[in-house]
C-alpha positions in Angstrom: -38.6 -137.7 1.6 -38.0 -137.9 -1.9 -36.7 -135.5 -4.0 -38.3 -132.9 -6.4 -35.7 -131.1 -7.6 -31.6 -129.9 -6.6 -29.5 -127.6 -7.9 -25.9 -127.6 -7.8 -23.8 -124.1 -7.3 -20.0 -123.8 -6.7 -19.5 -125.1 -3.4 -23.2 -125.4 -2.8 -26.1 -127.7 -3.6 -30.1 -127.6 -2.9 -32.8 -129.4 -3.4 -36.7 -130.0 -3.0 -38.2 -132.3 -1.0 -41.2 -134.0 -2.1 -43.5 -131.6 0.9 -42.2 -128.8 -0.9 -39.5 -128.2 1.5 -36.0 -126.3 0.4 -33.1 -127.9 1.8 -29.0 -127.6 1.3 -25.7 -128.4 2.4 -21.9 -127.4 1.0 -20.1 -124.3 1.7 -21.7 -121.6 4.0 -19.8 -119.0 4.2 -21.7 -116.5 2.8 -25.0 -117.8 4.0 -25.9 -119.6 1.2 -27.4 -122.5 3.0 -30.6 -120.3 4.6 -30.1 -122.1 7.7 -29.2 -118.5 9.5 -25.6 -119.3 10.3 -22.6 -119.4 8.3 -21.0 -122.4 9.6 -20.7 -125.5 6.2 -22.6 -128.1 6.6 -21.9 -131.8 5.1 -25.6 -132.8 5.2 -28.8 -131.5 4.4 -30.4 -128.7 6.3 -33.4 -126.6 6.8 -33.9 -123.6 4.7 -35.5 -120.9 7.5 -38.6 -120.5 6.1 -39.1 -122.6 3.6 -40.3 -125.9 4.8 -43.4 -126.1 2.2 -44.5 -124.5 -1.0 -41.3 -124.4 -2.3 -41.5 -125.2 -6.1 -38.3 -124.1 -7.9 -34.8 -123.5 -6.0 -31.9 -122.4 -8.0 -28.4 -122.6 -6.5 -25.2 -119.4 -8.0 -22.1 -118.7 -7.1 -22.3 -117.8 -3.6 -26.3 -117.0 -2.9 -29.3 -119.4 -3.3 -33.1 -117.9 -4.7 -36.4 -119.7 -4.9 -39.5 -119.7 -6.3 -43.1 -120.3 -3.9 -45.5 -122.5 -4.9 -47.0 -118.5 -4.9 -44.8 -117.3 -7.5 -42.9 -115.6 -4.6 -38.5 -114.8 -5.6 -36.8 -115.4 -2.5 -33.1 -115.1 -2.3 -30.5 -115.6 0.3 -26.5 -115.4 0.9 -23.1 -113.4 -1.0 -25.5 -109.9 -1.4 -22.0 -107.8 -2.3 -22.9 -106.3 -6.0 -27.3 -106.9 -5.2 -27.8 -110.2 -6.0 -30.6 -111.2 -3.7 -32.6 -107.9 -5.8 -33.8 -106.7 -1.9 -32.4 -103.2 -2.4 -29.4 -103.9 0.0 -25.7 -105.3 -0.6 -25.9 -106.9 2.7 -25.5 -110.8 3.2 -28.5 -112.2 4.2 -28.6 -116.0 6.1 -32.1 -116.7 5.5 -34.5 -116.4 2.6 -35.2 -112.2 2.2 -37.9 -111.2 -0.7 -37.3 -110.0 -3.9 -38.4 -106.4 -4.3 -41.6 -106.3 -6.7 -41.7 -109.9 -7.2 -44.0 -111.1 -4.2 -46.5 -112.6 -6.7 -45.1 -112.7 -10.0 -42.1 -114.2 -10.6 -42.4 -117.8 -13.1 -39.1 -119.3 -12.5 -35.6 -118.3 -11.3 -31.9 -118.6 -11.9 -28.9 -117.6 -9.5 -25.9 -117.1 -11.3 -22.3 -115.7 -10.1 -23.1 -112.6 -7.9 -26.9 -111.8 -9.9 -29.7 -113.3 -10.6 -32.8 -113.8 -13.5 -36.2 -114.5 -13.3 -38.8 -114.9 -15.7 -42.2 -113.6 -14.5 -45.7 -114.6 -15.0 -46.2 -112.3 -17.7 -43.4 -113.7 -19.9 -40.5 -111.1 -18.7 -37.5 -111.5 -17.7 -36.0 -109.4 -15.0 -32.8 -109.1 -13.7 -30.5 -107.8 -10.8 -27.2 -107.9 -9.0 -23.2 -107.9 -11.2 -23.1 -106.3 -14.6 -19.8 -105.7 -15.3 -19.8 -107.4 -18.2 -24.0 -106.6 -19.5 -25.0 -110.0 -17.9 -28.4 -107.8 -16.4 -29.2 -106.8 -20.0 -30.0 -103.4 -19.3 -28.2 -101.9 -21.8 -25.7 -100.9 -19.0 -22.8 -102.2 -17.2 -23.7 -100.8 -13.9 -24.6 -102.8 -11.3 -28.3 -102.9 -9.4 -29.3 -103.9 -6.2 -33.8 -104.2 -7.1 -34.4 -106.1 -10.4 -34.7 -104.6 -13.8 -36.1 -105.4 -17.3 -33.7 -107.0 -19.3 -34.1 -104.8 -22.8 -36.7 -106.3 -25.6 -37.8 -109.1 -23.5 -41.3 -107.5 -21.9 -43.1 -110.8 -22.7 -42.8 -113.9 -24.2 -40.1 -115.5 -22.1 -40.2 -119.5 -21.0 -36.8 -119.8 -19.4 -33.5 -117.6 -18.6 -30.6 -119.3 -17.8 -28.0 -117.4 -15.2 -24.4 -118.5 -15.8 -21.1 -116.6 -15.1 -21.2 -113.1 -16.2 -23.7 -114.3 -19.3 -27.2 -115.2 -19.4 -29.0 -117.0 -21.7 -32.9 -116.7 -22.7 -35.2 -118.5 -24.6 -38.9 -117.4 -26.0 -42.6 -118.8 -26.5 -41.5 -119.2 -30.6 -38.3 -121.2 -29.6 -35.9 -118.8 -30.5 -32.3 -118.3 -28.0 -31.1 -115.1 -26.9 -28.0 -114.3 -25.0 -26.1 -111.2 -23.5 -23.0 -110.5 -21.2 -19.7 -111.3 -21.3 -18.6 -113.2 -25.5 -14.7 -114.2 -24.7 -15.5 -117.0 -25.1 -18.0 -117.3 -28.0 -20.7 -118.1 -25.3 -23.2 -116.2 -26.6 -23.4 -118.1 -29.9 -23.2 -115.1 -32.4 -20.1 -116.9 -34.5 -17.4 -115.2 -32.7 -15.5 -114.8 -29.4 -15.1 -111.5 -28.6 -16.5 -108.5 -26.2 -19.7 -107.7 -24.4 -23.2 -107.1 -25.5 -25.1 -105.5 -22.5 -28.9 -106.4 -24.7 -30.1 -110.0 -25.5 -28.8 -110.9 -29.0 -30.6 -113.3 -31.0 -28.6 -117.4 -31.2 -27.3 -118.0 -34.5 -29.2 -121.0 -36.1 -27.3 -123.5 -37.9 
């Protein structure tokens, strides 16, 4: 089969095949390959229950998330901080539906211990680790369910979750970032502190 899309995480990789099936390989200590095991794989294995209808996929630090063709969000793997968005902190070796996003996810991005999604309404929701404010909820509390990102309830076209910061792109061409800024990764013109709500990236 051909490959439609691919995403590399910290130590694992996932792809979507031309038939819409999801497949993953590499490190699987946290169940991030989604094959209902914790066995590392040096060749691709099918993700349980996702042999068709996968629209997009994102491999994070130790977890993986995908969006189906019917706009359902699913995640699997490490869940210590709640990155799977299903209300617990239990590790899952097969895909789990993200709470509240069974038919309203447009895209998804798995970061390091947290996840963000753009909804079909153009809003951003994030969940999981939040020690640096990377969820954008004006807090540093971890969340096991999706939470609205402050001020981004519409008009967002894309989101990307990093190690401990997040950035989004609005439909009117504005970049916004939030979370850890110790290396200037928020694009604000300085390299210190953390910001728990979205900030406009400087336009040079």
